[in-house]
MIMILUM-794554 format. One line per field, with one value per residue (C-alpha): residue in three letters; x, y, z. Coordinates in steps of 0.1 Angstrom, whole numbers, plus 2048, in hexadecimal, padded with zeros to 3 digits. Each point is the difference from the previous one (the first is absolute). Example, Ala and Ser with C-alpha at 12.3 -4.5 7.8 and 13.67 -1.06 7.14 Angstrom:
BEGIN
resn: c(ala  ser) .
east: c(87B  80E) .
north: c(7D3  822) .
up: c(84E  7F9) .
//
This chain:
BEGIN
resn: c(met  ser  ser  lys  asn  val  val  asp  tyr  ile  ile  val  gly  gly  arg  pro  ala  gly  ser  ala  leu  ala  his  arg  leu  gly  ala  asn  pro  gln  asn  arg  val  leu  val  ile  glu  ala  gly  asp  gly  ser  asp  leu  ser  pro  arg  arg  pro  val  pro  ala  asn  leu  val  arg  ala  ser  ser  gly  gly  ser  gln  tyr  thr  arg  gln  tyr  ala  his  arg  pro  phe  asp  thr  glu  arg  gly  glu  gln  arg  arg  thr  gly  arg  val  met  gly  gly  ser  pro  thr  ala  ser  gly  leu  ile  trp  asp  arg  gly  gly  glu  ala  asp  tyr  asp  val  trp  glu  ala  ala  gly  ile  thr  gly  trp  asn  arg  ser  arg  phe  glu  gln  ala  phe  thr  ala  met  glu  lys  his  ala  leu  gly  val  thr  gly  gly  arg  asp  val  asp  gly  pro  arg  arg  pro  glu  val  pro  asp  arg  pro  asp  pro  ala  ser  ala  trp  trp  ile  asp  ala  leu  ala  arg  his  gly  ile  glu  ala  ala  glu  glu  leu  asn  val  arg  his  gly  gln  ala  ala  tyr  ala  ser  leu  ala  thr  gly  asn  gly  ala  arg  thr  ser  ala  pro  arg  ala  leu  leu  arg  gly  tyr  gly  arg  arg  pro  asn  val  arg  val  arg  thr  his  cys  glu  val  arg  arg  ile  leu  leu  asp  gly  thr  thr  ala  thr  gly  val  glu  ala  lys  thr  arg  arg  gly  thr  val  arg  phe  thr  ala  arg  arg  glu  val  val  leu  cys  ala  gly  thr  thr  gly  asn  pro  leu  leu  leu  glu  arg  ser  gly  val  gly  asp  pro  glu  val  leu  arg  ala  cys  val  his  leu  val  ala  ala  asn  pro  ala  val  gly  asp  asn  leu  arg  gln  arg  arg  gly  ala  val  val  ala  leu  arg  leu  asn  gly  leu  pro  gly  arg  ser  arg  gln  pro  val  thr  ser  ala  ala  arg  ala  trp  ser  pro  phe  thr  pro  pro  leu  arg  arg  ser  ser  glu  ser  met  asp  ser  gly  thr  gln  val  val  ala  val  leu  ser  ser  asp  arg  arg  thr  pro  asn  pro  asp  met  thr  leu  leu  phe  thr  pro  glu  pro  val  thr  ala  his  asp  glu  met  pro  ala  gly  thr  asp  gly  ala  thr  val  ala  phe  tyr  pro  his  ser  pro  thr  ser  thr  gly  val  val  his  ile  thr  gly  pro  thr  leu  asp  asp  pro  pro  leu  leu  leu  pro  gly  his  leu  ser  thr  gly  his  asp  arg  glu  leu  thr  val  ala  ala  phe  ala  arg  val  arg  glu  ile  leu  ala  thr  glu  pro  phe  ala  ser  ala  thr  thr  glu  thr  leu  pro  gly  pro  gly  val  val  ala  ala  ala  asp  leu  leu  arg  tyr  val  arg  asp  gln  gly  phe  thr  gly  tyr  his  asp  val  gly  thr  cys  ala  leu  gly  pro  ala  gly  val  val  asp  asp  val  leu  gln  val  arg  gly  thr  his  arg  leu  arg  val  ala  asp  ala  ser  val  leu  pro  thr  leu  thr  thr  gly  asp  thr  ala  ala  pro  gly  met  ala  ile  gly  trp  ile  ala  gly  asp  ile  leu  arg  asn  ala  asn  pro  arg  ser  arg) .
east: c(C69  80B  826  7FA  7F2  820  81B  81E  7F2  7DD  7FD  7DE  7FA  80C  807  821  811  7F3  80B  823  803  7F4  819  81C  7F7  7F8  823  80A  7F0  800  7E7  7DB  7ED  7DB  7F1  7DC  7EB  7DC  7F8  805  81F  7F9  820  813  7EC  80C  7E1  80B  7F4  816  800  7E2  7EB  804  7DD  7F4  818  7F8  7DB  7F9  7F1  80B  813  81D  7FA  7F0  7EC  7FB  7E4  80A  7FB  821  7F4  7E6  7E4  7E6  813  80F  81C  80C  823  80F  81C  80E  7F0  816  823  814  7EA  7F6  81A  7ED  7E0  80F  81C  823  816  821  80F  81C  7F8  818  820  7F5  7E1  814  81C  7E8  7F4  823  804  7E0  80F  7F7  821  80C  7E2  810  804  81E  7EE  7E3  817  810  7DD  7F5  820  7FB  7DC  801  80A  7FC  7F6  817  81F  814  7F2  801  816  7EA  80D  7F2  7FD  7DF  7DC  7F0  802  7EF  7FB  7F6  7EA  812  7E6  7F6  7DF  7FF  7ED  819  81D  7EF  7FB  825  808  7EA  812  822  7F5  7FD  822  7F4  819  7F8  813  804  7EC  7F6  811  822  7F9  7E1  7F8  7FB  7E7  800  7EB  7F4  815  7E8  801  7FD  815  7FF  7E0  7ED  7F9  81C  7F2  813  7F3  806  823  80B  7ED  7FC  81E  817  7E7  7E8  816  7F3  807  7EB  7DB  7E5  7DC  7E7  7DC  80C  7FA  811  7E8  81A  823  804  814  80E  801  811  812  7F2  7FC  7EA  7E0  7DB  7F1  7DF  7FF  7E4  7FF  7FF  819  824  81E  824  81F  820  81E  815  7ED  7E0  805  7E4  800  7DA  803  7FA  7DC  802  81E  7F2  7DE  80F  816  7E2  7EA  81C  801  81E  7FA  7F5  7EE  7E6  7F7  7FF  7ED  7DE  809  81A  815  821  81F  81B  7FD  80D  7EF  80E  7EE  7E9  80B  815  7ED  811  7EE  802  7E2  804  7EA  7FD  7FE  7EC  808  7F0  819  7FB  810  81C  7FF  7F4  7EB  7DA  7E9  7ED  7E1  808  7EB  7F4  817  81E  7F7  812  81D  824  819  815  7E5  7FB  7DE  7F4  803  826  805  818  818  80F  81C  7EB  7F7  7EB  819  81A  815  80A  810  80D  804  7FB  7DF  816  818  816  809  813  7F1  7E4  7DF  7E7  7FC  7EE  7F1  7F7  7E8  7F9  7DB  7E1  7FF  7E6  7DB  7FA  80D  7E0  813  7EC  80D  816  810  826  80C  81C  803  819  7FF  814  807  815  81B  806  7DE  801  7DB  7FC  7E3  7F8  7F5  7F0  7E9  7DC  7FB  812  7F7  809  7DD  801  806  820  801  812  808  819  804  806  809  7FD  81F  807  820  7EC  7E5  81A  815  7E1  7F6  824  802  7E0  80E  820  7ED  7EC  820  80E  7DF  801  821  7FE  7FC  7F0  7E7  7F1  7FB  7ED  7E1  7FB  7DF  805  7FF  7FC  811  7E7  80C  81C  7FB  813  7DF  7F1  820  801  7DB  806  81D  7EA  7E2  811  823  812  817  80D  80F  81C  7FD  819  806  7E7  81B  81C  825  80D  80A  7DB  7F3  7EE  820  824  81E  7FF  7DB  7F6  7DD  806  7F2  801  819  804  7E9  80A  7F2  812  7EF  7F8  7EB  821  80B  7FC  7FB  7F8  81C  7FF  7EF  7EC  804  803  826  809  7E6  80F  823  7F4  7F7  822  811  7EB  80E  823  7F4  7EF  81E  817  7E8  7FD  822  7F2  7EA  81D) .
north: c(3F8  823  804  811  7DF  7ED  804  7ED  7FA  7FF  805  7F7  816  822  7F5  807  7E2  808  824  7F6  7E8  81B  818  7E6  7F6  823  80C  7F2  817  7E3  7EC  807  7F9  7FF  801  7F5  80A  7F6  81D  826  813  81A  7F7  810  81F  820  7FD  7DE  7F7  80B  7E9  810  7F8  7DA  7FA  80C  7E8  7E1  805  811  7E1  7F6  820  7F5  7DC  7E0  7ED  7DB  7F2  7E0  7EE  7FC  7E7  7E5  818  814  820  80F  818  816  7F9  820  803  820  80B  81E  809  7F6  7E3  7F8  818  81C  7F4  7F8  80D  80E  7EA  7F7  7E0  7EC  7E2  7EB  7F1  7DD  804  7FF  7E7  7E4  800  7F8  7E6  7F0  7FC  821  809  824  80E  80C  81E  80D  802  813  817  80A  808  813  815  809  80A  814  824  805  822  7FB  7FA  7E0  7E8  7DB  7FB  816  814  823  7F9  7F2  80A  7F2  814  7F4  81A  801  819  81F  809  7E2  802  7FC  7DF  7F0  80C  7F0  7E0  7FF  805  7E2  7EA  80B  7F5  7DD  800  80A  81B  81F  802  81C  7EC  7DC  7F7  7FF  7E3  7ED  7F8  825  81C  81F  81B  7F1  805  80E  7FF  826  81C  823  7F9  7F2  7DD  7F1  7E0  7E8  80E  824  7F9  7EA  80A  826  803  801  80F  7EC  7EC  800  7DA  7F8  801  7FC  7F5  804  7F4  7E2  7DE  7E1  7E4  7E6  7FA  7F9  7E0  7F0  7DC  807  820  821  818  81C  806  806  81D  810  826  81A  7FE  7DA  7E4  807  7EA  809  7ED  7FB  7F9  7F4  7F8  804  806  7FD  819  7FF  7F5  7E1  7FE  80D  7EB  7DD  80A  80D  7E1  7E9  814  7FB  7DB  7FE  7EE  7E1  7E9  7F6  825  80A  7E2  80F  824  803  7EC  7F4  80F  7F9  7EB  812  7F1  81A  81E  810  7EB  80A  820  810  81B  80D  802  81C  812  821  80B  821  818  81F  81A  80D  822  7F7  818  7ED  803  7FC  7EF  817  7F5  7F0  7F4  7DD  7F9  809  7E5  7E5  7FF  7F8  805  814  81A  822  812  817  820  800  80E  81A  7E6  7F7  7E8  7E7  7DB  7FD  7E8  813  7E6  7DE  7E6  7DE  7E8  7DD  7F4  7EF  817  7E3  7FA  819  7F8  819  7F0  81C  825  81C  81E  81E  81A  81E  801  7E9  7F0  7E4  805  7E3  80F  813  820  81F  81C  818  7E5  800  7DD  7EA  7DE  7E5  7E8  7E0  7E3  7E1  7F9  7E2  7EF  7DB  801  801  806  800  818  7F0  809  7F3  809  80D  825  81F  801  7DD  803  7EF  7E4  810  7EB  812  7E3  819  7EF  7DD  7F4  7FB  815  81E  7FE  7FC  81D  816  7FA  805  821  80C  7F9  813  81E  801  7FB  820  813  7F9  813  820  81D  7F6  7E9  81B  817  7E6  7EA  7E2  803  7E4  7E2  809  7F3  7E4  7EF  7EA  7DB  7F3  7F6  823  811  7EB  806  826  7FD  7EC  817  822  7FA  80E  7F4  821  7FF  7E8  7E0  7EA  7DE  7F7  800  7F5  7FB  7DD  7DE  7F7  824  813  812  7F6  812  81A  806  7EC  7F0  7DB  7EF  820  817  825  803  80B  80B  81C  80C  7F6  7E2  7ED  803  7DD  80D  822  818  80F  821  811  7EF  820  803  7DC  7FF  81F  7F1  7E1  817  810  7DE  7F5  81C  7F2  7DD  80C  816  7E2  7E9  819  811  81A  80C  80B) .
up: c(BA0  807  804  822  80D  7F7  81A  80E  823  80E  826  80D  81F  80B  823  812  7F0  7DD  804  80B  7E3  7E7  80E  7FC  7DC  7F6  808  7DE  7E6  7E7  815  7FA  820  806  823  801  81F  805  817  801  7FA  81A  813  7E4  802  810  816  80D  823  81C  81E  811  7E1  804  80E  7DE  7EF  815  802  7DE  7EF  7DE  7F9  816  80B  7F3  81A  801  817  812  821  811  81A  801  80A  7EE  807  7E1  7FA  7E3  7F5  7F1  7E7  7F1  7DF  7F7  7F6  81E  809  824  810  7EF  811  822  815  7FA  816  7EF  810  7F2  816  816  7F4  806  7EB  7E0  807  809  7DB  7F3  81B  7F2  7DE  7EF  7F2  801  814  820  816  7EE  7DF  80F  813  7DF  7F2  81F  800  7DB  806  81F  806  825  80D  81E  7EB  800  81B  804  7E1  7EA  7E3  7F9  7DB  7F2  7FA  820  821  820  81B  824  813  80D  81B  815  813  826  7FF  7E9  816  81F  7EC  7F7  825  809  7E6  80E  822  7F1  7F1  7DD  7F8  7EB  7DF  7E8  7E7  7FD  7DF  811  818  80C  824  807  7FE  7EA  7F0  7E0  7E1  7E6  7DA  7FE  7F2  80E  813  7E1  7F5  7EB  7F1  7E9  7DF  80A  80E  7E3  7E1  806  817  7E1  7E9  7EA  7E8  7DC  7FD  81F  7FA  81B  7F7  81D  801  7EC  80F  7F3  7F9  7F6  7F4  7DB  7FB  7E1  80D  822  7F5  80B  7E3  810  813  7F9  814  807  7FD  800  7DB  7FD  7FD  7F5  7FB  807  7F3  813  7EA  81E  820  814  825  819  81D  808  824  815  7F5  7DD  7F3  807  7F2  7E0  7FC  805  7E8  7E6  805  817  821  811  7E7  81B  806  7DB  7F3  805  7F7  7E3  7E8  80F  7EF  81A  81F  81F  81F  819  7F0  81A  81D  81E  807  81F  814  823  816  81A  818  813  824  802  81C  810  80B  823  802  7E7  7E2  7E1  7E2  801  7E9  7E9  7ED  7DF  7E3  7FE  7E3  816  81A  7EC  818  7FC  81D  7E8  7F7  811  805  7E5  815  801  7DE  80E  80D  7DF  80B  814  7F9  81F  80F  813  813  7F3  817  7F7  81D  80E  80F  81A  811  809  7DB  7EA  7DF  7F6  7F5  802  7F6  813  7EF  816  7F4  817  7F9  7FE  7DD  803  7FF  818  820  808  809  7F6  7EA  813  816  802  7F8  7F3  7EF  803  7E2  7FF  7E9  804  7E7  7E9  801  7F7  7F5  7DA  7E9  7DB  7E4  7E1  7E3  7FF  7DC  7E1  802  814  80E  80F  826  80C  819  81D  81F  817  819  81D  822  7F1  812  825  7FC  7F4  81B  81C  7F3  7FD  824  80C  7EC  810  822  7F8  7F5  821  814  7F0  804  825  804  814  7FB  7DE  811  816  7E2  7EB  802  7E9  7EE  7E7  802  825  81F  803  7E0  80F  7F7  7E2  7EF  805  7F3  7E1  7FA  802  7E7  7E8  804  801  7F4  7E2  7E5  7F2  7DD  808  7EC  7EC  7F3  7E5  7E5  816  7F9  809  7F2  7FC  7FE  7E5  7F4  7FE  80D  7E4  805  7E0  803  7FF  7E1  7EB  7ED  800  81E  823  821  813  81F  824  7F4  7FA  824  80F  823  810  80A  823  7F7  7E4  7DE  7EB  803  7F8  7E5  7F0  804  7EC  7E3  802  800  7E3  7EC  805  7F6  7E0  7F7  804  7EC  7E4  7FB  7E9  81D  815) .
//
């Protein structure tokens, strides 16, 4: 084996968490670190996509995303589940919103018996990662490689929307990472008007370190195990199969879908699932269970006299829609994720605890609203927080080519169905506020869709999940990993990304996922003193 294929740490996945972990471990020049990414490395290129290029990223096929066909409900209607297949992972192929989440999101884990995983620990990681363009706000430090920004020139439609929210007691804040229960212009993971993804901010931000190597277009087939001890990985490259050896540890940062599939292909998982597919190496029944995703929906609006942005003709490839994705024509608006205003609020105005998020985009972004090109429009997307519905991700065979079993379980609990209907009602209550109401007309789902059964049918048929998913390698007393992220039943094998979160945080999962990679760096440095 070539000496360049023998390293101290192998990180599978160049997503935000993997990039943060590589940055932490690579700070010690004695550590040899290898980051393996299945997709493209274009996010490290000087020609990386700026925010306005994100349609190309999210609908560009296998160059930027991997698609899994599945049926999310008990119907014949299928959907394509997308995960990022590029350095930076799903955030490179979706939006730019940077959201720490609510305080209660984290403390509930430690209360459930997950020792040491609390808000304080995440706050330390966030502070270390962020370098905010506004200076020190909300307890932030100005030192660190990550810098969220907010738009400096709000559009009129967004300003009217913030006014409508204020009339319902939803106060405007400087930015939403300070406190939830408010509205603010979206904090974006950009720097100087250009996209600042995790790999660029952490790997290139301090110069490419000679002891950190990145291999792209390299897809890990399985983890190499000596008994139950991880010794390396076997990967598929353009030139054939290659093996890499880890002298210390293998860390999986391949995402909520990729991690459980890789564990199961390697013989780690539920014996009942693996029996028909691969030889069992280590029993870990929780692998691939507890998939947590949000199911949201949009309300499309036509603007009546209020200045907005019109739909322009786009290619068929660009019609794969996400509420975070802007139209292709806006290449000149470099610092733009599509979503302009984010509000975190309660579906019941009588209760103070936020349970839903609103995303306002001052343009039409869905192909289903039947508005012709040239029509000024806007879109309000919403999703409920903390779904209790869970799904599963499992292998159906031993190879990379075998399609996974993906059962999301959306809206399978009464809690989630009731909250979705209540969230819809709250959106329409705000939309009915003057003068915003007179300046808009609802075109989708349309004012005739009112009954709970019809609203739920609309959410099932035309809803979205975004790129927020967690839980398939969850922390917990009976979870896939223990309190130091070690995969139960194995040695020298850990998982360190959003897949270990037992439940969803309030907002986008990119920030907490990246924080887990940062925290994992501390864990590994403490476990291996020579790595400090």
